[in-house]
C-alpha positions as CSV (number, residue, x, y, z in Angstrom):
1,M,1.3,11.2,7.5
2,K,-0.4,12.4,10.7
3,Y,-3.3,14.8,11.1
4,S,-4.7,15.4,14.5
5,N,-2.4,12.6,15.7
6,V,-4.1,10.2,13.2
7,E,-2.0,8.3,10.7
8,I,-3.6,8.5,7.3
9,D,-2.4,7.3,3.8
10,W,-2.6,9.0,0.4
11,I,-6.1,7.8,-0.3
12,S,-7.4,9.2,2.9
13,Q,-5.6,12.5,2.1
14,W,-7.3,12.6,-1.2
15,I,-10.7,12.0,0.4
16,L,-10.1,14.8,2.9
17,S,-9.0,17.1,0.1
18,H,-12.1,16.3,-1.9
19,I,-14.4,16.9,1.1
20,C,-12.5,20.2,1.9
21,D,-13.0,21.4,-1.6
22,S,-16.7,20.7,-1.6
23,D,-19.3,23.1,-0.3
24,G,-21.3,21.6,2.5
25,F,-21.9,17.9,2.8
26,E,-20.6,15.4,0.2
27,S,-22.4,12.1,-0.4
28,T,-20.6,8.8,-0.2
29,S,-21.4,8.0,-3.9
30,S,-20.0,11.3,-5.1
31,I,-16.8,10.8,-3.1
32,V,-16.5,7.3,-4.5
33,A,-17.2,8.5,-8.1
34,A,-14.7,11.3,-7.8
35,L,-11.8,9.1,-6.5
36,T,-12.2,5.8,-8.2
37,V,-11.1,7.2,-11.5
38,Y,-7.5,7.1,-10.3
39,D,-5.3,4.1,-10.4
40,G,-5.2,2.1,-7.2
41,V,-8.4,3.6,-5.8
42,T,-11.4,1.2,-5.5
43,E,-14.8,1.8,-4.0
44,N,-14.0,-0.5,-1.1
45,K,-10.9,1.4,-0.2
46,V,-12.8,4.7,-0.3
47,R,-15.5,3.4,1.9
48,R,-13.0,1.8,4.4
49,R,-11.1,5.1,4.6
50,L,-14.3,7.1,5.1
51,R,-15.2,4.8,8.1
52,Q,-11.7,5.3,9.5
53,L,-11.8,9.1,9.1
54,R,-15.2,9.2,10.7
55,G,-14.0,7.1,13.6
56,E,-11.0,9.3,14.2
57,G,-13.2,12.4,14.2
58,L,-11.7,14.1,11.1
59,V,-15.0,14.1,9.3
60,V,-18.6,14.6,10.4
61,C,-21.1,12.1,9.0
62,E,-24.9,12.6,8.7
63,T,-27.3,10.0,7.4
64,E,-29.8,11.1,4.7
65,H,-32.9,9.0,4.5
66,R,-33.7,8.2,0.9
67,E,-35.6,5.3,-0.6
68,N,-33.7,2.6,-2.4
69,V,-30.3,4.0,-1.2
70,A,-28.3,1.6,0.9
71,D,-25.6,4.0,1.9
72,A,-26.9,7.6,2.1
73,N,-24.2,9.0,4.4
74,L,-23.1,12.6,3.9
75,Y,-19.7,13.7,4.9
76,Q,-18.3,17.1,5.9
77,M,-14.9,18.1,7.4
78,N,-14.9,18.4,11.2
79,P,-14.4,22.1,11.7
80,N,-12.1,21.4,14.6
81,A,-9.8,19.4,12.4
82,L,-9.5,21.9,9.6
83,D,-6.6,23.8,11.3
84,D,-4.5,20.7,11.3
85,L,-4.9,20.0,7.6
86,D,-2.2,22.3,6.2
87,G,-0.2,20.7,3.3
88,L,-2.9,18.2,2.6
89,S,-2.2,16.4,-0.7
90,S,-4.9,16.1,-3.2
91,P,-5.5,14.0,-6.3
92,P,-4.1,15.3,-9.6
93,D,-6.4,17.6,-11.4
94,S,-8.3,15.5,-13.8
95,S,-8.9,18.6,-16.1
96,D,-5.1,18.6,-16.8
97,G,-5.5,15.0,-18.0
98,V,-8.5,15.9,-20.1
99,G,-6.7,18.8,-21.6
100,E,-3.7,16.6,-22.4
101,L,-6.0,14.0,-23.9
102,E,-7.8,16.7,-26.0
103,S,-4.5,18.0,-27.1
104,K,-3.4,14.5,-28.1
105,V,-6.7,13.9,-29.9
106,Q,-6.2,17.2,-31.9
107,E,-2.6,16.1,-32.8
108,L,-3.9,12.8,-33.9
109,Q,-6.7,14.4,-36.0
110,V,-4.1,16.7,-37.6
111,E,-1.9,13.7,-38.3
112,N,-4.9,11.8,-39.7
113,N,-5.8,14.7,-42.0
114,R,-2.2,14.9,-43.2
115,L,-2.1,11.2,-43.9
116,E,-5.5,11.3,-45.7
117,S,-4.1,14.2,-47.8
118,D,-1.0,12.2,-48.6
119,V,-3.1,9.2,-49.6
120,R,-5.2,11.4,-51.9
121,E,-2.1,12.8,-53.5
122,L,-0.6,9.3,-54.0
123,Q,-3.9,8.1,-55.5
124,S,-3.8,11.1,-57.9
125,Q,-0.2,10.3,-58.9
126,L,-1.1,6.6,-59.4
127,Q,-4.0,7.6,-61.6
128,L,-1.7,9.9,-63.6
129,L,0.8,7.0,-64.0
130,Q,-1.9,4.6,-65.0
131,D,-3.3,7.1,-67.6
132,H,0.2,7.7,-68.9
133,F,1.0,4.0,-69.3
134,N,-2.4,3.3,-70.8
135,S,-1.9,6.0,-73.4
136,R,1.7,4.9,-74.0
137,G,0.6,1.3,-74.3
138,S,-2.2,2.3,-76.7
139,E,0.3,4.2,-78.8
140,R,2.7,1.2,-78.8
141,I,0.0,-1.2,-79.7
142,G,-1.1,1.2,-82.5
143,R,2.5,1.3,-83.8
144,I,2.9,-2.4,-83.6
145,E,-0.3,-2.9,-85.5
146,E,0.8,-0.4,-88.2
147,N,4.2,-2.2,-88.5
148,Q,2.4,-5.6,-88.7
149,D,0.1,-4.2,-91.5
150,Y,3.1,-2.8,-93.3
151,L,5.0,-6.1,-93.1
152,M,1.9,-8.1,-94.2
153,E,1.5,-5.8,-97.2
154,H,5.2,-6.3,-98.2
155,A,5.0,-10.0,-97.7
156,E,2.0,-10.1,-100.0
157,V,3.8,-8.0,-102.6
158,S,6.9,-10.2,-102.3
159,E,4.8,-13.3,-102.7
160,L,3.2,-11.9,-105.8
161,H,6.7,-11.1,-107.2
162,L,7.9,-14.6,-106.5
163,L,4.8,-16.1,-108.1
164,A,5.3,-13.8,-111.1
165,A,9.0,-14.8,-111.4
166,V,8.1,-18.5,-111.2
167,E,5.4,-18.0,-113.9
168,I,7.9,-16.3,-116.2
169,F,10.5,-19.0,-115.7
170,N,7.9,-21.6,-116.4
171,E,6.9,-19.8,-119.6
172,H,10.5,-19.8,-120.8
173,S,11.1,-23.4,-119.6
174,I,13.8,-22.4,-117.2
175,D,14.4,-24.5,-114.2
176,F,13.8,-22.1,-111.3
177,D,15.6,-24.2,-108.7
178,A,18.7,-24.4,-110.9
179,Y,18.5,-20.6,-111.4
180,L,18.4,-20.0,-107.6
181,D,21.4,-22.3,-107.1
182,E,23.4,-20.4,-109.7
183,V,22.4,-17.1,-108.1
184,R,23.6,-18.4,-104.7
185,E,26.9,-19.5,-106.1
186,Q,27.5,-16.1,-107.6
187,S,26.7,-14.3,-104.4
188,D,29.1,-16.6,-102.5
189,V,31.9,-15.8,-105.0
190,G,31.2,-12.1,-105.0
191,P,30.8,-9.7,-107.9
192,K,32.7,-10.7,-111.2
193,E,35.4,-8.3,-112.4
194,A,34.7,-6.7,-115.7
């Protein structure tokens, strides 16, 4: 693109736009800081374009004398070149990017809060399930222990009955094993008809 018959690129256009938007003189460091936030723009490129723009007469440069500052040049638009700068492109508004990032951050915070809420709900459901299974498990264990106690009592009673039967058979001199064989034979044949 040409301004005042000078060929300039997009970085130079952005520099000119930045200087136009500022009130008064703009320091080299502030121009560099404002433009190096964009992709493809480096400090060296900005300084090189500033020298080119100054050499072509599009900007006016004054030197400020400050201690410990190597480059204290101040830049302002050349008033004679301002009329030729219609349609000058400028860098994208960084506040749009900031607003977009803030919006994205808010969306992520809302999503994070929702996920944390879901995690708390799942933990609550898990705790309820654990409590349920623990109580059901305790009930089952209790029933098994009751059944075991019941069976043990009946086993003891059956053992006592068996011992009593053996004792009776011994008192009457009856062979207990022969008696059991006879009972088995009768149960295999079935009940006798009367």
